[in-house]
C-alpha positions, 0 to 999 in steps of 0.5 A, a space after each residue: 460153165 461159169 467156172 471157166 467162162 474166161 477160157 470158154 470165151 477163147 472158143 471164139 478163136 477156135 471157132 474161127 477155124 471150124 467149119 459148120 458141117 450140115 447134118 446129112 440124112 445119116 446123122 443121128 440124134 445121140 447123147 454122149 457120156 463124157 466122164 473124168 475122175 476129178 472134180 468140177 474145178 479141174 482142167 478135165 472138166 473144162 475140156 469137157 465143157 468146151 467139147 460139149 459146147 463145140 460138138 452141140 453147136 457143130 452138130 446142130 444140136 443132134 449130138 449132145 454131151 452129158 458130163 460126169 465129173 468124178 461121179 461114175 468113177 475116180 479110178 483110171 482102171 475103171 475108166 478104161 473098162 467103161 470106155 471099152 464096154 461102151 458105158 462111157 463114150 469119151 474120157 481123159 485117163 492119166 497116162 500112168 494108169 495106161 502103162 499096163 496096156 502100153 508101156 511106151 506111154 510112160 516115155 512121155 513122163 520121163 524127167 525133163 523130157 520137155 525143157 519149157 512150155 514152148 518146147 512142149 507146145 512145139 513137140 507135143 504132136 511130133 512123130 514120136 508122140 503120134 507113134 505112141 498114140 497109134 501103139 496105144 490104140 492097138 493095145 487098148 482097142 480104143 481111139 486115142 484122140 489126143 494127149 493133154 498135160 495135167 501139170 502134175 509134176 511141175 511142182 512139189 508140195 511139201 511140209 518143209 521148203 525145198 531150196 535145193 535138191 539136197 533138201 529133198 533127201 529123205 522126204 517121204 513123197 507120195 507117188 503113184 505106184 509106177 516104177 518110172 516115177 519111183 525111179 525118178 523121185 528116188 534119183 532126186 533123193 526122196 523117200 518114195 511112198 506110193 499112196 492110194 489117191 483116197 488116202 493122200 489128204 490124211 497121209 499128208 495130214 498125219 505125216 505118213 507122207 510129207 509131200 506130193 508131186 501134184 503141182 500148185 493148182 491141183 493141191 488147191 483143187 483137192 484141198 491138199 494145200 491145207 496140209 502142206 506148207 511149201 511149194 518147189 517149182 521144178 518143172 521136172 515132169 510133163 505128165 499126160 492124160 490121154 483122151 480116149 473114145 470108145 469105138 462103140 460110139 463110132 458105130 452109133 453115129 454117122 461118119 461125119 459125126 464121128 469126125 466132128 467128135 474127134 475134131 471137137 475133142 482136139 480143139 478142146 484139148 488145145 484150149 485146156 492145155 493153155 488153161 493149165 499153164 495160165 492157171 498154174 502160174 496164177 496159183 503160184 502167185 496165189 500161194 505166195 500171197 497166202 503165205 506159203 513158201 514158194 521156191 525155185 531150186 536150181 534144176 541142174 542137179 535134178 537134170 543131172 540126177 535124171 541121166 541115170 533114170 534115162 540110161 536105165 529105161 533106155 536099156 529096157 526100151 532102146 527105141 526110146 532113145 530115138 524118140 528122145 533125140 527127136 523131141 530134144 531137137 524140136 526145142 525152139 530154145 536151142 535150135 539154130 541154123 548151121 550158120 548161127 551155130 558157127 558164131 
């Protein structure tokens, strides 16, 4: 709790909108297992801490939460299996690991789908996203309580600086074994090298790979900053984690408690999302002070290179084009009234 005390104070704001629901005769006493694959400094841990605080207070102490940071599993696949079996009750899982269950989840990681943090905030719960969420629930038989960004994809960490997209050419970039990410980074000029998570540090250290796409804070969190020298802020991909809930949990608690659980998760996601971007900005400044080269390449060439990726994936999934158009229309940075458009 102390690690994130500043953001836990934001719960005061959340609580102003939360109603205290008195437990009824059907309510039960139960301890939930919240598990994620990262360490205690990650935003998924913060999300768990907020969820725990809110749920325990709102349930009058009847519902408690035990948090397991990277101890039960670090595998997205295993996390899904645990949730389906009911071994774990609640857990965020990277969207890239869920693509095998529901391909449409990948749409949310398309390059430059969101043009800014404000655009992301405006569109992250739009109709297209809700439709994807429903499809995911049907495919996995799990409850998708909400999406949260993890800031992976907001910056590249590399052995040599990237001042422009031309500098990316030939750099061996670590990536997940996900065809969408391979297409995206290949379009940018990287030599995409899928690497198992457990091997990222040593691969960067030995030069097997020369960079990663994990953002600035994540590189610090996992000590990868020890084996890279530069960060390029490109904001090319707003990747997602999906917080999933085991349906077996809902059979163990009352209907009222079930609503409390989902609402507490969504409130925790709202704070965790904000935390991600505040902390990423702080770590960019930290990287500068620590002597890393931090660059801000012109993103237009990256966006232009992304057009081919979109066309390829729109051919595979034609309905994605409608979702894309809806999300672009919701960008508060470009939307205008008809009168303004004529000026």
